[in-house]
C-alpha angles and dihedrals in degrees: 000000000000096000088090122000121221096255090047089051092054095045093047095047096045091047092047092053097036095108091048091050091051090047092052092048090054090047091054092049090050092049091049090052092050094048093047091051092056105101093188093070127081122231092257092048091050091049092049094048093047092051091049094048091046092054092048094050095043095045096089091050092049090049091057092046093048091051090052090046092051090053096046100038097064122106106296116241100187135044089245092056091047091052090049092055093047092052104037115013096084092048091047092053091049093051092048092049091050090048090052095043112018120192091234121023089192090066107050090160089073091058095043090049087062089056090050089048090054091050091048090050091055092046094048090051090048092052093046093047117092115247089247137069138183118259088222088063099048101032120009089177093062092039091058097048111125134178097344128179090230113123118238105261117253097009100094110133133152090223099054135062116261112261118207132202111254099174146335126243115252089224115089119183120205117211112222095234132115099275095036097229116200124232109220129187119210124195113220132212087247090064094252130124119238119195125204138176111231108209128188137186089039134094104231095187089094091050089051091053091048090054089050088050090052090052091052091046089053091053090051095045091048086072091063110103109252117183093183093066088217097115090238096170101066139112116220112225142168141206120283117191116188111208095185143333093296108026145042150145127269121196111245110243107225122211095028131114128206109243087229091063089058089055091045092051090051089051091052093048091051091048091050092051092047093047091049092051095044095035090233137123107224118166124244109255120229117242090251090054092049089049097050093041087063097034103050097058090048092049090052090049089053092050098249105158102179102055091174092067106081092191089071094056109110114236091227090058092051091049091050093050091048092050092050093049091048092050090053093052120074113245093214096056095113093039091057092049091054091046092051090053093054120098095204142350093275093052090047090054092051091049093049091047092048090047092052093049092043093052090047094049095045092045093053093045090046090051093049094052095036095243114191139171093067110164133148094265096059097039108091127194130191102218093194094057104019093237118149 
């Protein structure tokens, strides 16, 4: 039940189908205009045709909303689900009723605005909510687990003593990415804490196979002569434990930093300096906001009317936006971070060398297996060793 919470389900689904909803609204408006321009139809005939066309076009959207409603209107099993129903269920029902039977079929924008309002309400709550929850709120069953005989995931080894799960931390962190993975902390029978990322809506069997491939690659690369004794030719990996076809656990890699957080910290430092100089308090823009602030004016200059449709974005405009954003970001950002984490020149040289070898190894392995979805938030770097 904690793979994807009910509010996350609604936000994700509405966002996923946003372009289709806009397209269907425009289609309805176009059909209304065509029917109204037909002089051979009476007022009643026009009204009847418009209602019929409206119902046909809106039907797929209603089907999606009804499916979501059926999932989230059942008897709540957790305090979080109960709170969701108290806050949103009444509004959801009202929006669905208006979508089925609008007050004025001639003005579909009024009805679709209610749907946008619902989506905005979910998003505002999501932005206001802290990126952490209590396990007792989202899963009382897991919160009350004590001294189980369940083995700690990913630690099975014939050479080590079996470690069992004794409890789960009540603190659950939510990562602000697309699938909203949850960071869980398990307490082991050896007294240690074990952190995992609980991911949903993804089949982790492939990830598990990739980690096995990295292990085999390490065995093969260990045979390469290495006079430095630093194990330069190696791919750092972690445990992946699929729990089903669409969910699983990933061992949390300690001591690493997402490359995106380095960029974010630089942004915050620059904003602080700028605010101090100008005696202002401007907020740090997200990368998506920076991107669209540059993109939207250029799209308008190039006569692109439907900004929502990415297929209409000219390639030259995208290249220009990318070049401008790159020119505004220092090219030595990562190099300075590695330098600042070095204790002396010798250590810096070892870190840089390890970083170079690590990037080379991971790039070649990634190329061999066709690894995609590489962005700054899922590229981790260990600044103390240089490993990627």
